[in-house]
VOPAGU-2260 file (C-alpha; in pm, 1 decimal, decimal comma):
REM VOPAGU-2260
SITE   aa  ch    i         X         Y         Z
SITE  MET   A    0    3863,2   -4706,3   -3658,2
SITE  THR   A    1    3859,3   -5078,2   -3587,1
SITE  CYS   A    2    3556,2   -5305,4   -3587,8
SITE  GLY   A    3    3590,2   -5345,6   -3211,5
SITE  SER   A    4    3577,0   -4973,1   -3152,0
SITE  LEU   A    5    3268,1   -4946,0   -3373,6
SITE  LEU   A    6    3094,3   -5217,8   -3172,5
SITE  ARG   A    7    3193,4   -5053,0   -2846,7
SITE  GLY   A    8    3063,5   -4720,0   -2976,6
SITE  ALA   A    9    2734,5   -4874,6   -3085,9
SITE  GLY   A   10    2697,5   -5042,7   -2749,2
SITE  SER   A   11    2763,9   -4716,3   -2570,4
SITE  VAL   A   12    2498,0   -4538,9   -2779,3
SITE  ALA   A   13    2248,7   -4819,0   -2709,8
SITE  ARG   A   14    2321,2   -4803,9   -2336,9
SITE  ASN   A   15    2281,6   -4425,4   -2337,4
SITE  ALA   A   16    1953,8   -4451,7   -2527,2
SITE  GLN   A   17    1831,7   -4716,3   -2285,9
SITE  GLY   A   18    1944,1   -4503,0   -1995,7
SITE  ARG   A   19    1744,2   -4208,5   -2127,8
SITE  ALA   A   20    1438,2   -4426,5   -2193,6
SITE  VAL   A   21    1386,3   -4510,0   -1826,2
SITE  PRO   A   22    1363,7   -4150,7   -1698,1
SITE  ARG   A   23    1158,5   -4058,1   -2006,1
SITE  PHE   A   24     910,9   -4336,4   -1925,0
SITE  ALA   A   25     898,8   -4230,6   -1558,5
SITE  THR   A   26     842,0   -3866,4   -1663,1
SITE  ILE   A   27     549,1   -3964,5   -1887,2
SITE  VAL   A   28     382,7   -4177,5   -1619,4
SITE  PHE   A   29     428,3   -3907,7   -1353,3
SITE  ALA   A   30     301,1   -3627,2   -1578,5
SITE  LEU   A   31      -6,1   -3834,9   -1666,6
SITE  HIS   A   32    -102,3   -3885,0   -1302,7
SITE  ALA   A   33      21,6   -3556,8   -1151,0
SITE  PRO   A   34    -321,4   -3384,0   -1184,7
SITE  ASN   A   35    -489,1   -3666,9    -991,2
SITE  LEU   A   36    -220,4   -3661,7    -724,4
SITE  LEU   A   37    -249,5   -3285,4    -683,1
SITE  ALA   A   38    -630,7   -3305,5    -668,8
SITE  ALA   A   39    -602,3   -3567,2    -395,3
SITE  LEU   A   40    -360,9   -3349,3    -199,1
SITE  LEU   A   41    -552,9   -3022,4    -244,7
SITE  PHE   A   42    -905,0   -3158,4    -198,9
SITE  LYS   A   43    -806,7   -3444,7      34,0
SITE  ALA   A   44    -993,0   -3699,5    -178,2
SITE  PRO   A   45    -944,7   -4052,5     -39,7
SITE  MET   A   46    -697,4   -4219,9    -274,7
SITE  ALA   A   47    -819,9   -4575,8    -215,5
SITE  GLU   A   48   -1178,7   -4519,3    -323,5
SITE  GLU   A   49   -1173,8   -4211,2    -547,3
SITE  ARG   A   50    -857,7   -4245,4    -754,8
SITE  PRO   A   51    -680,0   -4545,1    -911,2
SITE  LEU   A   52    -302,5   -4561,9    -881,8
SITE  PHE   A   53    -279,4   -4605,7   -1260,1
SITE  ASN   A   54    -530,2   -4446,6   -1498,8
SITE  LEU   A   55    -557,7   -4691,0   -1790,0
SITE  ASP   A   56    -715,7   -4431,4   -2020,5
SITE  LEU   A   57    -422,5   -4192,6   -1977,7
SITE  LEU   A   58    -161,7   -4464,8   -2026,7
SITE  LEU   A   59    -332,2   -4570,4   -2348,8
SITE  ALA   A   60    -344,6   -4207,4   -2465,6
SITE  ALA   A   61      30,8   -4173,2   -2403,9
SITE  ALA   A   62      92,7   -4491,2   -2603,9
SITE  ILE   A   63    -105,4   -4342,5   -2894,2
SITE  ALA   A   64     103,1   -4023,8   -2867,7
SITE  CYS   A   65     415,5   -4230,9   -2938,5
SITE  PHE   A   66     285,5   -4277,8   -3294,8
SITE  SER   A   67      72,9   -3964,1   -3345,9
SITE  THR   A   68     104,9   -3640,4   -3149,8
SITE  LEU   A   69    -235,8   -3518,6   -3266,9
SITE  GLY   A   70    -403,7   -3851,1   -3189,5
SITE  GLY   A   71    -235,0   -3862,8   -2849,0
SITE  ALA   A   72    -345,7   -3507,4   -2767,5
SITE  ALA   A   73    -706,7   -3592,2   -2857,2
SITE  ALA   A   74    -691,6   -3913,0   -2650,8
SITE  LEU   A   75    -546,5   -3726,1   -2351,8
SITE  LEU   A   76    -821,4   -3464,2   -2373,6
SITE  LEU   A   77   -1090,2   -3732,5   -2384,9
SITE  ALA   A   78    -934,8   -3927,1   -2096,7
SITE  TRP   A   79    -902,5   -3623,3   -1869,4
SITE  SER   A   80   -1252,0   -3508,3   -1968,7
SITE  ALA   A   81   -1399,4   -3847,5   -1875,7
SITE  ASP   A   82   -1225,8   -3830,1   -1539,0
SITE  PHE   A   83   -1353,2   -3475,8   -1477,0
SITE  VAL   A   84   -1710,3   -3560,2   -1578,5
SITE  ARG   A   85   -1715,6   -3868,9   -1358,6
SITE  SER   A   86   -1579,8   -3679,7   -1056,4
SITE  ALA   A   87   -1805,5   -3375,6   -1105,3
SITE  ALA   A   88   -2116,1   -3590,0   -1151,6
SITE  LYS   A   89   -2043,1   -3775,8    -829,4
SITE  ASN   A   90   -1958,0   -3457,4    -640,2
SITE  TYR   A   91   -2280,1   -3280,1    -742,7
SITE  HIS   A   92   -2500,3   -3585,1    -673,4
SITE  PHE   A   93   -2595,1   -3648,2   -1036,6
SITE  MET   A   94   -2726,5   -3997,6   -1100,3
SITE  SER   A   95   -2481,1   -4060,5   -1383,4
SITE  ALA   A   96   -2211,2   -3886,7   -1582,8
SITE  MET   A   97   -2446,8   -3854,8   -1878,7
SITE  ASP   A   98   -2702,7   -3687,5   -1651,1
SITE  PHE   A   99   -2434,2   -3432,7   -1562,2
SITE  MET   A  100   -2342,0   -3378,8   -1927,9
SITE  ASP   A  101   -2707,7   -3323,1   -2016,4
SITE  ALA   A  102   -2711,8   -3028,4   -1774,5
SITE  VAL   A  103   -2461,1   -2846,4   -1997,1
SITE  ARG   A  104   -2751,9   -2733,5   -2218,3
SITE  PHE   A  105   -2856,4   -2494,2   -1939,5
SITE  VAL   A  106   -2513,7   -2332,8   -1904,3
SITE  ASP   A  107   -2630,4   -2013,1   -2077,7
SITE  MET   A  108   -2849,7   -1941,2   -1772,9
SITE  LEU   A  109   -2551,6   -1926,8   -1536,2
SITE  ASN   A  110   -2307,7   -1648,9   -1456,4
SITE  LEU   A  111   -1994,2   -1838,3   -1558,1
SITE  ARG   A  112   -1760,3   -1565,6   -1433,3
SITE  THR   A  113   -1847,7   -1668,2   -1078,9
SITE  PHE   A  114   -1690,6   -2007,8   -1139,4
SITE  LEU   A  115   -1359,2   -1853,5   -1248,4
SITE  SER   A  116   -1098,3   -1853,6    -975,7
SITE  LEU   A  117    -721,7   -1862,3    -941,4
SITE  PRO   A  118    -724,9   -2231,6    -835,7
SITE  LEU   A  119    -931,9   -2318,9   -1144,1
SITE  ILE   A  120    -706,3   -2121,6   -1379,4
SITE  GLY   A  121    -401,6   -2277,8   -1215,3
SITE  SER   A  122    -550,9   -2625,3   -1255,4
SITE  VAL   A  123    -613,1   -2572,1   -1627,9
SITE  ALA   A  124    -260,8   -2437,4   -1674,9
SITE  GLY   A  125    -117,0   -2732,3   -1483,8
SITE  LEU   A  126    -314,9   -2975,9   -1695,4
SITE  ALA   A  127    -185,4   -2811,1   -2013,7
SITE  LEU   A  128     171,4   -2833,1   -1880,6
SITE  CYS   A  129     132,8   -3204,5   -1805,1
SITE  ALA   A  130      -6,4   -3266,2   -2153,9
SITE  TRP   A  131     286,9   -3074,1   -2308,8
SITE  VAL   A  132     536,9   -3285,5   -2111,1
SITE  VAL   A  133     370,6   -3614,8   -2208,7
SITE  LEU   A  134     342,8   -3526,7   -2577,3
SITE  GLY   A  135     699,6   -3395,1   -2588,7
SITE  GLN   A  136     847,8   -3705,8   -2426,7
SITE  ALA   A  137     641,5   -3949,0   -2635,6
SITE  ARG   A  138     673,8   -3772,2   -2973,7
SITE  LYS   A  139     817,0   -3993,6   -3251,1
SITE  ARG   A  140     919,0   -4267,1   -3007,7
SITE  PRO   A  141     721,3   -4580,6   -3102,5
SITE  SER   A  142     948,7   -4790,8   -2883,9
SITE  MET   A  143     807,4   -4611,7   -2577,5
SITE  ALA   A  144     460,4   -4754,1   -2646,1
SITE  ALA   A  145     560,1   -5104,9   -2541,4
SITE  PRO   A  146     642,5   -5024,7   -2175,6
SITE  LEU   A  147     330,3   -4806,5   -2151,3
SITE  LEU   A  148     110,0   -5090,3   -2277,4
SITE  ALA   A  149     292,8   -5333,7   -2048,5
SITE  THR   A  150     215,1   -5101,6   -1755,4
SITE  ILE   A  151    -153,5   -5117,1   -1847,9
SITE  VAL   A  152    -143,6   -5498,6   -1844,2
SITE  LEU   A  153      52,5   -5520,6   -1517,5
SITE  ALA   A  154    -161,7   -5260,8   -1336,9
SITE  ALA   A  155    -481,4   -5431,7   -1448,1
SITE  GLY   A  156    -340,4   -5767,5   -1340,8
SITE  PHE   A  157    -255,6   -5639,8    -992,0
SITE  ASP   A  158    -604,6   -5487,3    -969,6
SITE  VAL   A  159    -767,4   -5818,1   -1066,9
SITE  ALA   A  160    -561,4   -6002,7    -805,1
SITE  ASN   A  161    -657,6   -5743,2    -545,8
SITE  GLY   A  162   -1028,0   -5781,2    -628,5
SITE  SER   A  163   -1081,4   -5413,9    -715,0
SITE  PHE   A  164   -1091,6   -5436,5   -1096,2
SITE  HIS   A  165   -1448,7   -5344,4   -1193,1
SITE  ILE   A  166   -1423,2   -5396,7   -1569,0
SITE  PHE   A  167   -1585,5   -5716,9   -1699,6
SITE  GLY   A  168   -1729,2   -5786,3   -1355,3
SITE  LEU   A  169   -1397,5   -5901,5   -1207,7
SITE  ASP   A  170   -1432,9   -5706,2    -882,8
SITE  LYS   A  171   -1476,4   -5896,8    -557,3
SITE  ASP   A  172   -1657,5   -5826,2    -233,3
SITE  SER   A  173   -1332,6   -5839,9     -37,2
SITE  ARG   A  174    -996,6   -5684,5    -124,2
SITE  ILE   A  175    -646,3   -5771,1     -17,2
SITE  ILE   A  176    -564,1   -5405,1      40,6
SITE  ARG   A  177    -776,2   -5088,5       9,3
SITE  MET   A  178    -611,5   -4969,2    -308,7
SITE  ASN   A  179    -728,3   -4942,1    -667,5
SITE  PHE   A  180    -423,7   -5022,3    -877,7
SITE  ALA   A  181    -595,8   -4954,0   -1208,5
SITE  GLY   A  182    -908,7   -4782,1   -1331,5
SITE  SER   A  183   -1074,5   -4646,1   -1644,2
SITE  PRO   A  184   -1291,6   -4336,4   -1591,3
SITE  ALA   A  185   -1414,6   -4361,1   -1952,3
SITE  TRP   A  186   -1545,0   -4710,5   -1884,7
SITE  ASN   A  187   -1697,9   -4591,0   -1557,2
SITE  VAL   A  188   -1883,7   -4315,1   -1744,8
SITE  TRP   A  189   -2027,3   -4570,6   -1986,4
SITE  ARG   A  190   -2114,7   -4814,9   -1708,4
SITE  SER   A  191   -2286,5   -4548,7   -1496,0
SITE  GLU   A  192   -2526,4   -4480,0   -1782,2
SITE  GLN   A  193   -2586,9   -4843,4   -1872,3
SITE  GLN   A  194   -2620,0   -4991,4   -1524,7
SITE  ASN   A  195   -2791,6   -4715,1   -1323,6
SITE  PRO   A  196   -3168,1   -4781,7   -1325,6
SITE  MET   A  197   -3234,9   -4450,3   -1151,7
SITE  ALA   A  198   -3080,3   -4264,6   -1446,1
SITE  SER   A  199   -3221,0   -4475,5   -1730,0
SITE  GLY   A  200   -3541,7   -4633,4   -1597,6
SITE  LEU   A  201   -3874,8   -4512,2   -1465,2
SITE  PRO   A  202   -3876,1   -4348,8   -1120,4
SITE  VAL   A  203   -3963,3   -4587,9    -838,5
SITE  PRO   A  204   -4126,7   -4528,4    -497,4
SITE  MET   A  205   -3880,9   -4439,2    -222,8
SITE  ARG   A  206   -3859,0   -4664,6      77,6
SITE  ASP   A  207   -3938,4   -4394,6     333,0
SITE  PRO   A  208   -4003,6   -4044,5     192,3
SITE  VAL   A  209   -4070,8   -3881,9     530,1
SITE  SER   A  210   -4155,1   -3535,5     395,1
SITE  PHE   A  211   -4389,4   -3665,0     123,5
SITE  ASN   A  212   -4566,8   -3898,6     366,1
SITE  ALA   A  213   -4612,8   -3618,4     620,5
SITE  LEU   A  214   -4771,6   -3389,4     359,7
SITE  ARG   A  215   -4990,1   -3661,1     209,0
SITE  GLU   A  216   -5119,2   -3788,7     543,4
SITE  TRP   A  217   -5196,8   -3440,0     672,4
SITE  GLN   A  218   -5379,0   -3341,4     355,6
SITE  GLN   A  219   -5580,7   -3662,7     361,2
SITE  ALA   A  220   -5693,1   -3583,3     716,9
SITE  HIS   A  221   -5751,9   -3211,0     648,8
SITE  LEU   A  222   -5916,2   -3188,6     310,1
SITE  GLY   A  223   -5959,1   -2830,8     192,1
SITE  GLU   A  224   -5691,4   -2686,6     422,2
SITE  THR   A  225   -5358,6   -2538,7     317,4
SITE  SER   A  226   -5007,7   -2679,0     333,5
SITE  LEU   A  227   -4668,4   -2528,9     248,7
SITE  LEU   A  228   -4358,9   -2719,1     134,4
SITE  VAL   A  229   -4020,7   -2541,6     129,2
SITE  LEU   A  230   -3732,1   -2728,3     -35,0
SITE  VAL   A  231   -3405,9   -2562,1      69,8
SITE  GLU   A  232   -3111,5   -2567,4    -168,5
SITE  SER   A  233   -2801,1   -2745,9     -29,4
SITE  MET   A  234   -2943,5   -2775,1     322,8
SITE  GLY   A  235   -2743,3   -3072,7     442,1
SITE  LEU   A  236   -2753,1   -3221,3     789,8
SITE  PRO   A  237   -2451,6   -3093,8     988,4
SITE  ARG   A  238   -2249,5   -3375,9    1136,4
SITE  SER   A  239   -2208,8   -3186,0    1463,0
SITE  PRO   A  240   -2510,0   -3221,4    1699,3
SITE  GLU   A  241   -2441,0   -2870,0    1825,3
SITE  LEU   A  242   -2464,9   -2727,7    1472,9
SITE  GLN   A  243   -2784,9   -2925,3    1418,1
SITE  ALA   A  244   -2929,3   -2767,6    1732,3
SITE  TRP   A  245   -2816,7   -2419,1    1623,2
SITE  LEU   A  246   -2980,8   -2463,3    1282,1
SITE  ARG   A  247   -3299,8   -2594,9    1442,1
SITE  GLY   A  248   -3309,9   -2293,3    1672,5
SITE  ARG   A  249   -3331,8   -2054,4    1374,5
SITE  LEU   A  250   -3679,2   -2191,3    1297,3
SITE  VAL   A  251   -3805,8   -2339,1    1622,8
SITE  THR   A  252   -3881,9   -2016,8    1807,9
SITE  ALA   A  253   -4103,2   -1948,3    2109,5
SITE  ARG   A  254   -4351,9   -1744,2    1902,3
SITE  LEU   A  255   -4394,0   -2014,0    1638,7
SITE  SER   A  256   -4429,5   -2280,8    1906,9
SITE  THR   A  257   -4748,6   -2113,1    2029,2
SITE  ARG   A  258   -4918,0   -2184,6    1694,1
SITE  TRP   A  259   -4735,6   -2490,5    1561,6
SITE  THR   A  260   -4605,4   -2814,0    1704,7
SITE  ILE   A  261   -4257,0   -2831,7    1550,8
SITE  ARG   A  262   -4083,2   -3163,8    1493,4
SITE  ALA   A  263   -3723,4   -3182,6    1373,8
SITE  ALA   A  264   -3607,7   -3496,9    1196,0
SITE  ASP   A  265   -3407,5   -3600,3     888,9
SITE  GLU   A  266   -3458,8   -3812,4     580,6
SITE  ALA   A  267   -3256,0   -3985,7     311,2
SITE  PHE   A  268   -3184,3   -3808,8     -15,7
SITE  TYR   A  269   -3069,0   -3936,3    -350,5
SITE  GLY   A  270   -2952,1   -3727,4    -645,5
SITE  THR   A  271   -2965,6   -3358,2    -728,5
SITE  THR   A  272   -3225,4   -3088,8    -657,6
SITE  THR   A  273   -3474,7   -3225,6    -911,0
SITE  SER   A  274   -3447,1   -3563,9    -739,4
SITE  GLY   A  275   -3529,8   -3385,9    -413,5
SITE  GLU   A  276   -3834,9   -3240,2    -582,6
SITE  LEU   A  277   -3955,1   -3582,3    -694,6
SITE  ARG   A  278   -3889,9   -3714,9    -345,7
SITE  THR   A  279   -4094,8   -3448,5    -169,6
SITE  LEU   A  280   -4368,7   -3392,5    -429,2
SITE  CYS   A  281   -4417,0   -3750,3    -547,6
SITE  GLY   A  282   -4239,9   -3985,8    -307,3
SITE  LEU   A  283   -4036,1   -4111,6    -602,4
SITE  GLN   A  284   -3669,4   -4182,9    -662,7
SITE  GLY   A  285   -3540,2   -4131,3   -1015,2
SITE  HIS   A  286   -3493,6   -3879,3   -1294,7
SITE  TYR   A  287   -3759,8   -3621,5   -1378,2
SITE  SER   A  288   -3725,0   -3679,8   -1753,5
SITE  ARG   A  289   -3847,0   -4038,9   -1708,0
SITE  LEU   A  290   -4166,3   -3928,9   -1529,7
SITE  ASP   A  291   -4465,4   -4051,8   -1730,5
SITE  ASP   A  292   -4830,6   -3948,9   -1692,8
SITE  LYS   A  293   -4917,2   -4254,0   -1483,6
SITE  LEU   A  294   -4648,4   -4178,8   -1224,7
SITE  ALA   A  295   -4724,0   -3804,5   -1234,3
SITE  ALA   A  296   -5086,6   -3878,4   -1145,5
SITE  GLY   A  297   -4968,6   -4003,5    -804,7
SITE  CYS   A  298   -4778,8   -3684,5    -721,8
SITE  LEU   A  299   -4929,2   -3480,0    -437,8
SITE  PRO   A  300   -5013,4   -3163,8    -640,3
SITE  HIS   A  301   -5195,6   -3372,8    -902,4
SITE  VAL   A  302   -5387,6   -3571,1    -638,1
SITE  LEU   A  303   -5486,7   -3251,5    -453,9
SITE  ALA   A  304   -5601,0   -3086,4    -776,1
SITE  GLN   A  305   -5852,2   -3367,9    -821,2
SITE  LYS   A  306   -5997,1   -3271,4    -481,7
SITE  GLY   A  307   -6020,8   -2898,9    -548,5
SITE  THR   A  308   -5691,5   -2783,5    -394,7
SITE  ALA   A  309   -5485,5   -2549,9    -611,7
SITE  SER   A  310   -5111,0   -2622,0    -621,5
SITE  ILE   A  311   -4861,8   -2340,7    -684,9
SITE  GLY   A  312   -4490,1   -2379,3    -756,3
SITE  ILE   A  313   -4254,4   -2087,8    -677,5
SITE  HIS   A  314   -3885,5   -2065,2    -768,7
SITE  GLY   A  315   -3662,0   -1761,2    -805,9
SITE  PHE   A  316   -3464,4   -1898,4   -1100,5
SITE  GLY   A  317   -3570,9   -1949,2   -1460,3
SITE  LEU   A  318   -3803,2   -2247,6   -1490,4
SITE  ARG   A  319   -3635,5   -2356,1   -1814,0
SITE  MET   A  320   -3355,3   -2485,3   -1589,4
SITE  PHE   A  321   -3395,3   -2863,3   -1568,9
SITE  ASP   A  322   -3716,3   -2834,5   -1772,9
SITE  ARG   A  323   -3932,2   -2732,2   -1477,1
SITE  ASN   A  324   -4154,7   -2539,2   -1715,1
SITE  GLN   A  325   -4249,3   -2876,8   -1863,2
SITE  TRP   A  326   -4263,8   -3129,4   -1580,4
SITE  TRP   A  327   -4398,6   -2905,5   -1302,1
SITE  PRO   A  328   -4739,1   -2878,0   -1476,6
SITE  ARG   A  329   -4727,1   -3252,8   -1541,5
SITE  VAL   A  330   -4719,6   -3325,6   -1165,7
SITE  GLY   A  331   -4997,0   -3072,0   -1104,9
SITE  LEU   A  332   -4802,5   -2756,7   -1013,4
SITE  MET   A  333   -4900,7   -2418,8   -1154,4
SITE  PRO   A  334   -4568,2   -2230,0   -1194,1
SITE  TRP   A  335   -4571,0   -1880,1   -1050,4
SITE  ALA   A  336   -4510,6   -1607,6   -1310,8
SITE  TRP   A  337   -4300,1   -1333,0   -1154,0
SITE  ARG   A  338   -4392,2    -974,1   -1225,3
SITE  GLU   A  339   -4210,4    -662,0   -1117,5
SITE  GLN   A  340   -4354,3    -497,2    -809,3
SITE  PRO   A  341   -4466,0    -135,5    -868,3
SITE  THR   A  342   -4239,0       4,0    -596,9
SITE  GLY   A  343   -3872,9     -62,4    -660,4
SITE  GLY   A  344   -3895,8    -408,1    -812,6
SITE  LEU   A  345   -3800,1    -744,6    -672,1
SITE  PRO   A  346   -3474,9    -814,4    -483,8
SITE  MET   A  347   -3256,3    -993,7    -738,0
SITE  ASN   A  348   -2932,3   -1187,4    -778,3
SITE  CYS   A  349   -2848,6   -1280,3    -420,0
SITE  ASN   A  350   -2667,6   -1582,9    -567,0
SITE  HIS   A  351   -2397,3   -1477,1    -810,0
SITE  ALA   A  352   -2372,1   -1800,6   -1006,2
SITE  PHE   A  353   -2749,7   -1851,1   -1037,9
SITE  PRO   A  354   -2901,8   -1502,6   -1076,9
SITE  GLY   A  355   -3269,4   -1481,1    -993,3
SITE  VAL   A  356   -3525,6   -1355,9    -743,0
SITE  CYS   A  357   -3382,2   -1360,1    -391,0
SITE  ASP   A  358   -3505,4   -1617,3    -140,7
SITE  ALA   A  359   -3645,1   -1348,9      92,0
SITE  ALA   A  360   -3901,3   -1256,1    -175,9
SITE  VAL   A  361   -3967,8   -1622,5    -260,3
SITE  LEU   A  362   -4044,7   -1709,0     102,4
SITE  GLU   A  363   -4259,8   -1399,5     156,3
SITE  LEU   A  364   -4463,8   -1485,3    -151,0
SITE  ALA   A  365   -4495,2   -1850,5     -50,1
SITE  VAL   A  366   -4627,1   -1764,3     295,2
SITE  ALA   A  367   -4861,2   -1501,6     143,6
SITE  GLN   A  368   -5004,8   -1759,6     -97,3
SITE  ALA   A  369   -5049,9   -2001,6     192,9
SITE  GLN   A  370   -5295,9   -1759,7     356,0
SITE  GLN   A  371   -5572,3   -1882,0     125,9
SITE  PRO   A  372   -5774,0   -2199,4     201,5
SITE  ALA   A  373   -5745,8   -2510,9     -15,2
SITE  ARG   A  374   -5390,5   -2434,3    -130,6
SITE  PHE   A  375   -5076,1   -2638,4    -169,0
SITE  VAL   A  376   -4780,2   -2403,4    -200,8
SITE  TYR   A  377   -4437,6   -2533,3    -302,1
SITE  ALA   A  378   -4130,9   -2307,2    -278,6
SITE  LEU   A  379   -3783,2   -2401,0    -401,6
SITE  THR   A  380   -3501,8   -2177,5    -271,9
SITE  LEU   A  381   -3185,9   -2078,1    -457,3
SITE  ASP   A  382   -2948,0   -1845,2    -269,7
SITE  THR   A  383   -2755,3   -2117,0     -81,7
SITE  HIS   A  384   -2648,5   -2285,7    -404,7
SITE  LEU   A  385   -2273,5   -2345,0    -429,2
SITE  PRO   A  386   -2024,5   -2202,4    -511,5
SITE  LEU   A  387   -2014,8   -1955,4    -225,6
SITE  LYS   A  388   -1827,0   -1626,7    -259,2
SITE  LEU   A  389   -1668,2   -1590,5      83,4
SITE  GLU   A  390   -1617,5   -1216,6      42,1
SITE  ASP   A  391   -1991,2   -1167,3     -12,8
SITE  SER   A  392   -2141,9   -1427,6     219,6
SITE  ALA   A  393   -2239,3   -1340,8     574,9
SITE  ALA   A  394   -1971,3   -1416,2     830,8
SITE  PRO   A  395   -2077,2   -1665,1    1099,0
SITE  SER   A  396   -2214,4   -1515,5    1418,8
SITE  ALA   A  397   -1999,2   -1524,4    1731,0
SITE  THR   A  398   -2199,6   -1815,9    1870,0
SITE  LEU   A  399   -2175,3   -2012,0    1547,0
SITE  LYS   A  400   -1801,6   -1945,6    1521,6
SITE  VAL   A  401   -1750,4   -2104,5    1862,1
SITE  LEU   A  402   -1960,7   -2407,5    1767,1
SITE  CYS   A  403   -1777,7   -2449,1    1436,1
SITE  ALA   A  404   -1438,9   -2424,4    1604,8
SITE  ALA   A  405   -1538,0   -2678,5    1868,3
SITE  SER   A  406   -1660,0   -2925,4    1605,5
SITE  GLY   A  407   -1370,3   -2867,3    1364,0
SITE  THR   A  408   -1604,1   -2737,1    1093,2
SITE  PRO   A  409   -1411,8   -2547,2     820,5
SITE  GLU   A  410   -1490,3   -2182,1     749,9
SITE  GLU   A  411   -1668,9   -2236,3     417,2
SITE  ALA   A  412   -1899,4   -2503,6     561,9
SITE  CYS   A  413   -1961,0   -2280,6     864,6
SITE  ARG   A  414   -2058,4   -1988,5     639,7
SITE  LEU   A  415   -2305,5   -2210,0     456,6
SITE  VAL   A  416   -2460,8   -2313,4     789,6
SITE  GLN   A  417   -2493,6   -1941,8     870,0
SITE  GLN   A  418   -2668,8   -1875,3     538,5
SITE  LEU   A  419   -2901,4   -2171,7     590,9
SITE  GLY   A  420   -2979,8   -2043,1     938,4
SITE  ASP   A  421   -3052,5   -1696,2     802,0
SITE  LEU   A  422   -3291,3   -1847,3     546,6
SITE  LEU   A  423   -3475,9   -2045,9     814,3
SITE  GLY   A  424   -3494,8   -1727,4    1018,8
SITE  LEU   A  425   -3655,7   -1538,4     729,7
SITE  LEU   A  426   -3911,3   -1816,4     689,0
SITE  GLY   A  427   -3984,2   -1815,3    1062,0
SITE  GLN   A  428   -4038,8   -1439,1    1063,6
SITE  ALA   A  429   -4274,5   -1461,9     766,2
SITE  LEU   A  430   -4473,9   -1735,0     942,5
SITE  GLU   A  431   -4489,8   -1530,7    1262,5
SITE  ARG   A  432   -4646,9   -1243,3    1067,6
SITE  SER   A  433   -4895,2   -1464,2     882,5
SITE  ARG   A  434   -5261,5   -1465,6     977,7
SITE  ALA   A  435   -5325,5   -1825,4     874,3
SITE  THR   A  436   -5156,3   -2128,5    1028,0
SITE  PRO   A  437   -5089,0   -2373,6     744,9
SITE  PHE   A  438   -4922,6   -2712,8     773,4
SITE  VAL   A  439   -4553,2   -2656,9     687,4
SITE  VAL   A  440   -4273,2   -2891,4     583,4
SITE  VAL   A  441   -3918,6   -2757,3     541,2
SITE  VAL   A  442   -3655,6   -2997,9     408,1
SITE  GLY   A  443   -3319,9   -2996,1     228,8
SITE  ASP   A  444   -3280,5   -3117,1    -127,0
SITE  HIS   A  445   -2931,8   -3269,2     -89,0
SITE  ALA   A  446   -2609,4   -3232,6     105,5
SITE  PRO   A  447   -2392,6   -2938,8      -9,1
SITE  PRO   A  448   -2166,2   -3052,7    -295,6
SITE  PHE   A  449   -1838,1   -2916,0    -164,7
SITE  GLY   A  450   -1535,4   -3031,7    -361,3
SITE  GLU   A  451   -1305,3   -3025,4     -58,8
SITE  ALA   A  452   -1344,2   -3329,9     161,2
SITE  ALA   A  453   -1313,4   -3130,1     487,0
SITE  ASN   A  454   -1613,0   -2910,0     399,3
SITE  ARG   A  455   -1806,7   -3201,5     252,0
SITE  GLN   A  456   -1752,7   -3420,2     556,6
SITE  ALA   A  457   -1894,1   -3151,8     784,5
SITE  PHE   A  458   -2235,9   -3282,5     670,7
SITE  VAL   A  459   -2387,7   -3628,2     707,6
SITE  ALA   A  460   -2366,5   -3825,4     384,9
SITE  GLY   A  461   -2702,5   -3927,8     242,0
SITE  ARG   A  462   -2924,6   -3737,4     491,7
SITE  VAL   A  463   -3091,5   -3395,9     497,6
SITE  PRO   A  464   -3268,3   -3213,7     784,8
SITE  LEU   A  465   -3646,1   -3195,7     799,6
SITE  PHE   A  466   -3884,2   -2972,7     997,5
SITE  VAL   A  467   -4255,7   -3045,8    1025,1
SITE  LEU   A  468   -4478,0   -2766,6    1160,2
SITE  THR   A  469   -4823,9   -2892,4    1252,5
SITE  PRO   A  470   -5092,3   -2634,7    1341,4
SITE  ILE   A  471   -5203,0   -2651,6    1703,6
């Protein structure tokens, strides 16, 4: 073999290796971002705002995998976990990713089997497949790290030029195009904890807590009388005016209108259910764990207790969840201790994921406690908590089906509206049977945290419905 043939052979090998490197690089980049692309397609998440075109954390993890398979696998797991935590925290209205992660300590109270589904199992399997592809293509190929790192630099550079690069404060008010070229969910998780005063600082007064103001003003004018506050889980404000009217009609009945003047409105919400509790009980915006004694003294139950009005808090779920057994007494609420009824026991587990006393019993008890003078009764519902099991939830009525079809409301969102309407109907029936006529406020805690954009967009972002029943 001549020297020339050796050189030609070496050149051919180099060209073949280079030719294989390009598809290998493309395979790695595609496998890294395939889960995000599929999530955007399945859940219709807006690509421009929710997902970057290039995930810098995943690209860095793939570069690490070129030198160490174990290190790359750990980095991939951390990167995908950061992305999941960030998305889940935002979807469920948590104030920060760390706030969401703190909720994991209550996971033993949930029925986790309810969360298992074929789409979830398929997603986990797909994620494992993508990780296997990335690790296999990057294994023992240090030369592949250079183009991956170069992609990080180029993507970040395009993002800076576009004005959408948030790291180091390089984002701008205006963008050239509505596209995030690059993003780091891990950095976003850190930033959400460091820069969110609602998650890390003391709660602050809300600008216009309509429900809290209505309760406070009525109690100030009617000292010694009774009021009832019902905070309804996931009662969002339907975007369709016709669905709003249908929901309002479940509570605003002719019989109730003879004893109460009923006003329907809406108010802003911020955060999860506990944030809704602070909003309605205290007029505050923030995290319950940051509530000190000085702020708690301004909460309505505490203020009323100083004037001789007993305040009772009723919830069908375990009060260890979100530490209600600790901060409810701090704001002046006396938690209700459930005891089995002598005949048959309490109706239980109407929500599969969050097993507890059914809302029908909670509302009956709340109205019964509101028959006494000088009472403030607070009831927090549970049964409409997501996820819904479509096979077990009540199908929409014929009238509601027509309204949902006309407004383009998806089936799952329509079923939730039906369940919310049923709950308002139960409350209305209990009030119709009551002897006393207390002041009543019924309000949602937050919009329903649907993962699918179509269901989520069936409700107004940032607003919840409110009903104020004033005794005639």
